[in-house]
C-alpha positions in Angstrom: -95.8 173.4 49.6 -96.9 176.5 48.0 -96.9 180.0 49.3 -100.3 180.3 50.5 -100.4 176.9 52.4 -96.8 178.3 54.2 -98.2 181.6 55.1 -102.2 181.1 55.1 -103.3 183.6 57.6 -107.0 182.4 58.1 -108.8 183.0 61.1 -105.9 185.4 62.7 -106.4 189.2 63.0 -103.9 191.3 62.0 -103.4 194.9 63.7 -101.8 197.5 61.2 -100.5 200.7 63.2 -100.8 203.8 60.5 -103.2 201.4 57.9 -104.4 204.3 56.2 -101.0 205.3 54.8 -99.6 203.9 51.6 -97.8 201.2 53.0 -100.6 200.6 56.0 -102.8 199.7 52.7 -100.1 197.4 51.2 -99.7 195.3 54.6 -103.4 195.3 54.9 -103.8 193.9 51.7 -101.2 191.5 51.8 -102.4 189.9 54.8 -106.2 190.1 53.4 -104.8 188.0 50.6 -103.2 185.5 52.7 -106.9 185.1 54.2 -106.3 187.4 57.5 -108.6 190.0 59.0 -106.6 193.4 58.6 -107.5 195.7 60.8 -106.2 199.0 59.8 -105.6 201.4 62.7 -105.0 205.5 62.0 -105.1 208.6 63.4 -107.2 209.7 60.2 -110.4 207.1 60.9 -112.6 208.3 57.7 -109.2 206.8 55.3 -108.8 203.8 57.3 -112.5 202.7 56.7 -112.4 203.7 53.5 -109.2 201.3 52.9 -110.6 198.8 55.1 -114.1 198.5 53.1 -111.8 198.4 49.6 -109.9 195.6 51.4 -113.2 193.9 52.0 -114.5 194.4 48.7 -111.6 193.1 46.8 -110.4 190.0 48.9 -113.8 189.3 50.7 -112.6 188.8 54.3 -113.6 191.2 57.0 -111.4 193.9 57.5 -112.4 197.1 59.6 -110.4 200.6 60.0 -110.4 202.1 63.3 -109.3 205.5 64.7 -105.7 205.1 67.2 -103.8 207.7 68.5 -100.7 205.0 69.0 -98.8 208.0 71.2 -101.7 208.2 73.8 -102.2 204.7 76.1 -105.8 205.4 76.5 -106.4 205.3 72.8 -104.2 201.9 72.2 -106.0 200.0 75.3 -109.6 201.2 73.5 -108.8 200.1 70.7 -107.4 196.8 72.2 -110.6 196.3 73.9 -112.9 197.0 70.8 -110.7 194.0 68.5 -110.3 191.9 71.3 -113.8 191.3 72.7 -115.9 190.7 69.8 -113.0 188.3 68.4 -112.8 186.2 71.3 -115.8 184.6 70.8 -115.4 184.8 66.8 -113.0 181.9 67.1 -110.1 184.0 65.5 -106.4 183.2 66.9 -103.5 185.9 67.5 
């Protein structure tokens, strides 16, 4: 069994806080390389969306960038709802 088989993330979604930062982008790339769909969550929505677009182009998986302030409960709840609603109907697993 190879690494891809052992860590296959096809059909799974990973939310990465600090997703627009260097480590966040690298984590999102690793998720995408293994077939997962990364959600780059960051206070800098523009950078998160740009990084997500680059990941989608490079790895061919759906990736999104969304604004979130993880120090604010309302912000976390909002992003949770916005991520979960469309994905539940799309057959992704968590």
